Residue, then its C-alpha position, 0 to 999 in steps of 0.5 A: m224082190k231085190l227092190l223090196l229088200s232094198i226098200h226094207k233095208y232103207d226103212v229099217f235104217m231110217f227107223t232105227w236112226l230115229v228111234n235111237a236119236r237123242m231127241h226121241g224121248t222128248l218126241t215120244h210124249f208129243s207124238r202120243f198126243l199127235s197120234k191121238t188127234g188122228d184116231g178118228q174122233l176129230y173126223t166124226v166131230i167134223i162130219g157131225l158139224l157139217y151135217f148139222s150146219e149144212g145138211f147132207e146136200s153139202p158138197f163138203l160133207q159128201a166129199i168127206l163121206l165118199a173119201f172115207l167110203l173109198e179110203r177105208p176099204l182100200y186101206f184094209l185091202l192093202k194092209n191085209g194084202f201086204k201083211r207087212n209086220r210092224p217094227e216090233a214084230a220085224l225087229k229083234n229086241f224092239r218094243s213100240i211105245i204104244t200098242p197098235s190096234d192091228k197086226f200089220s203096218f203097211p200102209s199107215g191108216h192114221t197117216s192116210a186118214a189125216f192126209m185125206m182130211a187135210t186135203l179135203l178141209g184145205y180144199f174147202l178152207p184154203s187158208l188152212m191148207v198149210p197148217l192142215y198139211c203140217w198137222a197131217s205130216l206130224v201125225g205120220f211122223s208120230r206113228v214112226v216115233l211111237g214105233v208102230h210104222f216104218p217110214t214107207d208105211t206113212l209115205v204110202g198112207v200119204i199117197l192113199g189119203i191124198s189120192t182118195a181125197f182128190f178122187s172124191l172131190g172130182q166126183v162131188i164137185 
């Protein structure tokens, strides 16, 4: 219990520092855009393109579908199991920039899905690995800037996304 309290204190400190940083206003506009790129529409387009270009037999498509079949239920179980309040509910006198789609913050689904897709796309398109991981990192960062996640929410999202991607690659490839 003491460890969780220490982690929460660190999270609140880092979150508060970022939200109060001078550059926060500048980051907010860019963060809205970045966060939207992780909403899911892009993933649907990629899945559609793979299906129409390579068919269902595509190992790339199968890996993505399997990863989502694993990641989404795990994400919902963790989120509804831990029931960690979002910063707006956890911190007095704080308002997030955007309205989140659900009540709880841990783990970050946007970050999880972004890192899962970055890992899968990077595996099949290695030359894009670095830019994909930069994009996924910025999606996670944007969720903290927008005030809907604490830093550790995104950290666990990274772990969940990458691990489900590797698992699905191991099953399909």
